[in-house]
C-alpha positions as CSV (number, residue, x, y, z in Angstrom):
1,M,89.7,83.5,93.7
2,F,87.4,85.9,92.3
3,E,87.8,86.0,88.5
4,K,86.4,89.6,87.9
5,V,85.6,92.8,90.5
6,L,83.4,95.4,90.1
7,I,85.1,98.6,91.6
8,A,82.3,100.9,93.0
9,N,84.1,104.0,93.5
10,R,86.3,106.9,91.8
11,G,89.7,108.6,92.0
12,E,92.7,107.2,93.2
13,I,91.1,104.4,95.5
14,A,89.4,103.1,92.5
15,L,92.9,102.9,91.0
16,R,94.4,101.2,94.0
17,I,91.8,98.5,94.1
18,H,92.5,98.1,90.3
19,R,96.5,97.4,90.9
20,A,95.6,95.1,93.9
21,C,93.3,92.9,91.6
22,R,95.4,93.1,88.7
23,E,98.6,91.9,90.7
24,M,96.2,88.8,92.0
25,G,95.3,88.0,88.2
26,I,91.9,89.2,88.6
27,S,89.9,91.1,85.9
28,T,88.5,94.6,86.8
29,V,85.3,96.4,86.2
30,A,85.2,100.3,86.5
31,I,82.0,102.1,87.0
32,H,82.1,105.8,86.2
33,S,79.8,108.8,86.1
34,T,79.7,111.0,82.6
35,A,82.3,113.4,84.5
36,D,84.6,110.4,85.0
37,A,84.7,109.2,81.3
38,D,88.4,110.0,81.1
39,A,89.5,108.9,84.8
40,M,92.5,107.0,85.1
41,H,90.7,104.0,86.8
42,V,88.4,103.9,83.8
43,R,91.4,103.7,81.4
44,L,93.2,100.9,82.9
45,A,90.5,98.6,83.9
46,D,89.4,95.6,81.8
47,E,86.1,96.9,81.4
48,S,84.0,100.2,82.2
49,V,80.2,100.8,82.7
50,C,78.8,104.3,83.0
51,V,76.3,104.4,85.7
52,G,74.9,107.7,85.5
53,P,75.1,111.6,85.4
54,P,78.0,113.6,87.4
55,P,76.0,113.9,90.9
56,A,76.9,111.0,93.0
57,G,73.4,110.3,94.0
58,Q,72.6,109.4,90.4
59,S,76.0,107.7,89.7
60,Y,78.3,106.4,92.6
61,L,75.2,106.1,94.9
62,N,72.9,104.4,92.2
63,I,72.6,101.0,93.6
64,P,70.3,99.8,90.7
65,A,72.6,101.1,88.2
66,I,75.6,99.3,90.0
67,I,74.1,96.1,90.7
68,S,73.1,96.3,86.9
69,A,76.7,96.9,86.1
70,A,78.1,93.9,87.9
71,S,75.4,91.8,86.2
72,I,76.1,92.9,82.7
73,A,79.7,92.5,83.4
74,G,79.7,89.2,85.1
75,A,81.2,90.4,88.3
76,D,81.7,87.9,90.9
77,A,82.5,90.4,93.5
78,I,81.9,94.2,94.2
79,H,84.8,96.3,96.1
80,P,83.2,99.6,97.6
81,G,86.5,101.3,98.5
82,Y,85.8,104.0,101.2
83,G,82.9,106.8,100.9
84,F,79.8,106.5,98.9
85,L,78.2,102.9,99.7
86,S,81.2,101.3,101.4
87,E,79.3,101.4,104.8
88,N,75.8,101.1,103.4
89,Q,73.9,98.2,105.0
90,R,71.4,98.0,102.4
91,F,73.8,97.8,99.5
92,A,76.0,95.1,101.2
93,E,72.5,93.3,101.4
94,I,71.7,93.7,98.1
95,V,75.2,92.7,96.6
96,E,75.0,89.4,98.5
97,A,71.3,89.0,97.5
98,H,72.4,89.1,93.7
99,D,75.0,86.1,94.5
100,I,77.8,88.7,94.4
101,A,80.4,88.6,97.1
102,F,80.9,92.1,99.0
103,I,84.3,92.6,99.8
104,G,84.0,94.1,103.3
105,P,82.1,92.9,106.2
106,S,78.9,91.4,106.7
107,P,75.6,93.9,106.5
108,T,75.2,92.9,109.9
109,H,78.3,94.5,111.1
110,I,78.0,97.2,109.1
111,A,74.7,98.3,110.4
112,M,75.8,97.3,114.2
113,M,79.0,99.8,113.8
114,G,77.0,102.3,111.6
115,D,75.0,103.1,114.4
116,K,77.3,105.3,116.6
117,V,75.6,104.7,119.7
118,E,74.8,100.9,119.1
119,A,78.8,100.7,118.3
120,K,79.3,102.1,121.8
121,R,77.0,100.0,123.8
122,T,78.7,96.8,121.8
123,M,82.4,98.0,122.7
124,I,81.0,98.4,126.5
125,R,79.6,94.9,126.5
126,H,83.3,93.7,125.6
127,G,85.3,95.7,127.9
128,V,86.5,98.7,125.8
129,P,86.5,101.9,127.4
130,V,84.2,104.8,125.7
131,V,84.1,108.4,125.9
132,P,81.8,109.5,128.7
133,G,78.2,110.7,127.2
134,S,74.5,110.0,127.0
135,D,73.5,106.3,127.3
136,G,71.8,106.7,124.1
137,P,70.2,109.4,121.6
138,V,68.6,112.1,123.0
139,A,64.9,112.8,122.0
140,S,64.2,116.1,123.6
141,P,65.8,119.4,125.1
142,E,64.7,117.9,128.3
143,E,66.6,114.6,127.8
144,A,69.7,116.6,126.7
145,I,70.0,118.8,129.4
146,A,69.6,115.9,132.0
147,A,72.4,114.0,130.0
148,A,74.6,117.1,129.8
149,E,74.5,117.4,133.6
150,I,75.9,114.3,134.0
151,T,78.5,114.3,131.1
152,G,79.5,117.9,131.6
153,Y,80.6,121.0,129.5
154,P,82.0,121.5,127.2
155,L,80.4,118.6,125.1
156,L,79.8,117.5,121.6
157,I,76.7,117.0,119.9
158,K,76.9,114.1,117.4
159,A,75.0,112.3,114.9
160,A,74.2,108.8,115.6
161,S,74.8,107.5,111.9
162,G,77.5,110.2,111.5
163,G,81.1,110.1,109.8
164,G,83.9,111.7,108.2
165,G,83.6,114.8,110.7
166,R,79.9,115.7,109.8
167,G,76.9,115.9,112.0
168,I,79.4,117.1,115.1
169,K,78.7,120.5,117.1
170,R,80.3,121.8,120.0
171,A,78.3,123.2,123.1
172,D,80.0,125.1,126.1
173,N,77.0,125.8,128.1
174,E,73.0,124.9,128.0
175,A,72.0,128.0,125.9
176,E,74.4,126.8,123.2
177,L,73.1,122.9,123.7
178,L,69.6,124.0,123.1
179,R,70.4,126.2,120.1
180,L,72.7,123.6,118.2
181,L,70.7,120.6,119.0
182,P,68.0,121.2,116.2
183,I,71.0,122.3,113.8
184,T,72.8,119.2,114.3
185,R,69.4,117.0,114.0
186,S,68.8,118.7,110.6
187,E,72.5,118.0,109.4
188,A,72.3,114.5,110.6
189,K,68.9,113.9,108.8
190,A,70.4,115.6,105.8
191,N,73.6,113.9,105.5
192,F,72.8,110.2,106.9
193,S,68.7,110.2,106.9
194,N,68.7,109.6,110.5
195,D,68.3,112.7,112.8
196,E,69.4,111.0,116.1
197,V,72.0,112.6,118.0
198,Y,73.9,111.7,121.2
199,L,75.9,113.9,123.4
200,E,79.7,113.2,124.4
201,R,82.3,114.8,126.5
202,F,84.7,117.2,124.7
203,L,88.2,116.0,125.8
204,V,90.6,119.0,126.0
205,Y,93.6,117.8,124.6
206,P,93.0,114.3,123.1
207,R,95.0,112.6,120.6
208,H,92.7,110.8,117.7
209,I,94.4,107.0,117.8
210,E,92.7,104.4,115.4
211,M,93.9,100.7,115.3
212,Q,93.7,98.6,112.2
213,I,92.4,95.0,112.1
214,L,92.1,92.1,109.8
215,A,89.7,89.2,110.8
216,D,88.8,86.4,108.5
217,A,85.9,83.8,108.7
218,H,87.9,81.4,110.6
219,G,88.3,83.1,113.9
220,N,91.9,84.7,113.1
221,V,92.0,88.4,114.4
222,V,95.4,90.4,114.3
223,H,95.9,94.3,114.6
224,L,98.4,96.1,112.3
225,G,99.3,98.8,114.8
226,E,98.0,102.1,115.1
227,R,98.0,105.4,113.1
228,D,97.6,108.7,114.5
229,C,95.0,110.9,113.1
230,S,95.2,113.8,115.2
231,L,95.8,116.8,112.8
232,Q,92.2,117.5,111.5
233,R,90.3,120.7,110.5
234,K,86.7,120.7,111.3
235,S,87.2,117.0,112.0
236,Q,88.6,116.3,108.5
237,K,92.1,114.5,108.9
238,I,94.7,116.2,107.0
239,L,97.8,114.3,107.9
240,E,98.3,110.8,109.4
241,E,101.2,108.9,110.6
242,A,102.1,105.4,111.8
243,P,103.3,104.6,114.6
244,S,102.0,107.3,116.7
245,P,104.8,109.5,118.6
246,A,102.4,109.6,121.7
247,L,102.5,105.8,122.2
248,N,105.0,103.2,123.6
249,Q,104.9,99.6,123.2
250,A,103.1,98.8,126.3
251,A,100.1,101.2,125.3
252,R,100.1,99.6,121.8
253,D,99.9,95.8,123.1
254,H,96.9,97.2,125.5
255,L,95.0,98.8,123.1
256,G,95.8,95.8,120.5
257,K,94.6,93.3,122.6
258,L,91.4,94.9,123.9
259,V,90.6,95.4,119.9
260,C,91.3,92.1,119.3
261,D,89.6,90.3,121.8
262,A,86.3,92.6,121.1
263,I,86.4,92.2,117.0
264,R,87.0,88.5,118.0
265,A,83.6,88.5,120.3
266,I,81.3,89.8,117.7
267,G,82.6,87.8,115.0
268,Y,83.6,90.7,112.4
269,R,85.0,89.7,109.4
270,N,87.3,91.6,106.7
271,A,89.5,95.0,107.5
272,G,88.2,97.8,110.0
273,T,89.5,100.4,112.2
274,L,88.2,101.2,115.5
275,E,89.0,104.9,116.4
276,F,89.9,106.3,119.9
277,L,90.6,109.2,121.7
278,Y,93.5,109.2,123.9
279,E,94.4,111.8,126.7
280,D,96.2,111.2,129.8
281,G,97.1,107.5,129.2
282,E,93.4,106.7,128.7
283,F,91.8,105.2,125.4
284,Y,88.4,106.0,124.7
285,F,86.5,104.2,121.9
286,M,84.6,106.7,119.4
287,E,83.7,104.4,116.3
288,M,84.4,101.9,114.0
289,N,84.7,102.2,110.4
290,T,83.9,98.9,108.6
291,R,85.8,99.6,105.4
292,L,89.2,100.7,103.9
293,Q,90.6,104.1,105.4
294,V,92.0,106.9,103.6
295,E,95.1,106.4,105.4
296,H,95.5,102.9,105.0
297,P,99.0,103.4,103.0
298,V,101.1,104.3,106.1
299,T,99.9,101.0,107.7
300,E,101.0,99.1,104.5
301,M,104.4,101.0,104.6
302,I,105.4,99.9,107.8
303,T,103.9,96.4,108.0
304,G,104.5,95.4,104.5
305,I,100.9,93.9,104.3
306,D,98.4,95.0,101.2
307,L,95.3,95.5,102.9
308,V,93.1,95.6,99.9
309,R,94.5,92.2,98.6
310,E,93.9,90.8,102.4
311,Q,90.3,92.2,102.0
312,I,89.7,90.5,98.8
313,R,91.5,87.2,100.3
314,I,89.2,87.3,103.2
315,A,86.1,87.9,101.3
316,N,86.8,84.8,99.2
317,G,87.0,82.8,102.6
318,A,90.8,82.4,102.7
319,P,92.4,82.4,106.3
320,L,94.9,85.3,107.1
321,G,97.6,82.5,107.3
322,Y,99.4,84.3,109.8
323,G,99.3,85.6,113.5
324,Q,99.9,88.5,115.7
325,D,103.5,87.5,116.6
326,D,104.1,87.5,112.8
327,I,103.2,91.4,112.1
328,E,106.3,93.6,112.7
329,L,106.3,97.4,112.5
330,R,109.1,98.7,110.9
331,G,110.2,102.2,111.1
332,H,107.6,105.1,110.3
333,A,105.3,106.5,107.8
334,I,103.3,109.7,107.3
335,E,100.6,110.5,104.9
336,C,99.8,114.0,103.3
337,R,96.1,114.3,101.9
338,L,96.8,116.5,99.1
339,N,93.3,118.2,98.1
340,A,92.3,120.4,95.4
341,E,92.1,123.6,97.5
342,N,93.4,126.9,98.1
343,P,95.9,126.3,101.1
344,E,94.8,129.3,103.1
345,T,91.1,129.5,102.6
346,F,90.4,125.8,102.0
347,A,88.2,126.7,98.9
348,P,87.9,124.1,96.4
349,S,89.9,124.3,93.0
350,P,88.6,121.9,90.6
351,G,89.7,122.3,86.8
352,L,92.3,121.3,84.3
353,V,95.5,119.6,85.5
354,T,98.1,120.9,83.0
355,E,101.2,119.3,84.5
356,F,101.7,116.4,86.9
357,H,105.0,115.1,88.5
358,A,105.0,112.6,91.3
359,A,107.5,112.4,94.0
360,G,109.6,109.4,93.6
361,G,112.6,107.7,95.3
362,L,113.2,105.5,98.1
363,D,110.2,104.7,100.5
364,V,108.2,107.3,98.7
365,R,104.8,106.5,97.4
366,V,102.2,108.5,95.4
367,D,98.5,107.2,95.5
368,S,96.8,109.4,93.0
369,A,94.6,109.3,89.4
370,L,96.0,112.5,88.2
371,Y,97.7,112.9,84.9
372,A,98.4,116.0,83.0
373,G,95.3,116.9,80.8
374,Y,93.1,115.4,83.5
375,R,90.1,118.0,84.6
376,V,89.3,117.5,88.2
377,P,85.6,117.6,88.4
378,P,83.9,119.8,90.9
379,H,81.2,117.2,92.2
380,Y,83.3,115.0,94.6
381,D,85.7,114.9,97.6
382,S,88.3,117.4,96.7
383,L,91.2,114.8,97.6
384,V,93.4,114.4,94.6
385,A,96.5,112.7,95.6
386,K,98.1,110.9,98.9
387,L,101.8,111.5,99.3
388,I,103.3,108.9,101.6
389,A,106.7,108.6,102.7
390,R,108.6,106.1,105.4
391,G,111.9,106.2,107.1
392,R,113.7,104.2,109.5
393,N,112.5,106.6,112.1
394,R,110.1,109.5,112.6
395,N,113.0,112.1,112.3
396,E,114.1,110.6,108.5
397,C,110.3,110.1,107.5
398,I,109.8,113.6,107.8
399,L,113.0,114.7,106.1
400,R,112.1,112.4,103.1
401,L,108.6,113.8,103.3
402,R,109.6,117.3,102.9
403,R,111.7,116.4,99.9
404,A,109.1,114.8,98.4
405,L,106.4,117.4,98.9
406,E,108.9,120.0,97.3
407,E,109.4,117.5,94.3
408,C,105.9,117.0,93.7
409,V,104.2,119.2,90.8
410,I,100.5,119.7,90.3
411,Q,99.7,122.7,88.1
412,G,96.8,124.3,86.7
413,I,94.8,123.9,90.0
414,E,95.3,124.9,93.5
415,T,96.4,122.1,95.9
416,T,97.4,121.9,99.7
417,I,101.1,121.3,99.0
418,P,102.2,124.7,100.5
419,L,100.2,123.8,103.5
420,H,102.2,120.6,104.2
421,L,105.3,122.3,104.0
422,R,104.4,124.7,106.5
423,L,102.9,122.3,108.7
424,T,105.8,119.8,108.4
425,A,108.5,122.3,109.6
426,E,106.5,123.4,112.5
427,P,108.8,122.7,115.3
428,E,105.7,121.4,117.6
429,F,104.7,118.9,114.8
430,I,108.5,117.8,114.4
431,D,108.5,117.4,118.3
432,G,105.1,115.2,117.8
433,Q,103.6,117.4,120.2
434,Y,100.1,117.7,118.8
435,D,96.7,117.1,119.7
436,I,93.4,116.9,117.6
437,H,92.7,120.6,118.3
438,W,96.4,121.9,117.7
439,L,96.0,122.4,113.7
440,E,92.9,124.6,114.3
441,R,94.7,126.5,116.8
442,W,97.7,126.5,114.5
443,L,95.7,128.1,111.7
444,G,93.9,130.5,113.9
445,L,90.6,129.1,114.0
446,K,88.1,128.9,116.8
447,T,88.1,125.3,118.5
């Protein structure tokens, strides 16, 4: 097993990885920017290395500095967490070139699935249905118009290398397509250094269903059930639950077999998540995330499987040691993303945390790196905590989640706790009757 792992991330996910490593007897090395010198993962890690100033491009995205930190500390593996460099093919290649294990999939698979067009082509080859759209990137307005005639309106213009809800525009007619095409290209170039875009049919009332998989280097592949991530604002997930209230066991088994067969066929290794739109009983593949997901705790809560631990074991060459028949989904779990934002305007709210009390009790989990006296920096994502509750069924889970939200205290900054309290009291949410556009309609936003 690895002796020392460098955690190439920050915040709650860095702390989550540290905890998994320590439980496995592995020493940890934290990296941090100057803005994060007092962060909790830095305080708890066995060693820490400053890799640059606050801007992410000069610290958490600074590959030479991170590799130097790993070499100086003598780390034999790097865990990238999510975001930042977690899906950067070049980073994975450089890590491996320095004889350091990358705790994630191969650079080849990162590249394959990082290109959304190539990912769809790959899934089609292996029998997985995809959202109807252009066959590949559209290189000109003329190509876009021709593809739109086949796809139909409304449609989405999407960055080929996109992710995290960025680089997506909706066009309801040809005029909007021509207006938004260069705008989306520009955003794609700015965010992903690739201005290629493709077109995809806009589904009217779909659910966002994703399937968690684990695959080792010995040909073993399992799925850990699905997560429903349909509650979104501007394509950013707000709340996730597992299992989905929209699926029955037959649909789950069908999707699971499709996914596992495809993952086995391409020889993928480590954890991954395949994302689908689900409408009228049909699944349509969108993309695959070749990393740990923010919402991974809900899967852990209903399966009892530590996904970070499994990532580390797989990267070290160990077999899964269990098969699909050994996976049992127990109860229901929901995660609320608690952001440092105004709960009505969603304006960022960095600043000093004057008081922090994490909710507790049976089947309640809080993943957070907050503490009283910590200053939330303005330079990074606004996620400051994840509140997860589990119940024997969905109704019990919602009641426990609301109690935990009422108990959670974060003072000094604004957070989205009030939003989640309102949301979880909404009858349509309680009944599980929502789709990916529901939250924006509920908030009074245009979809």
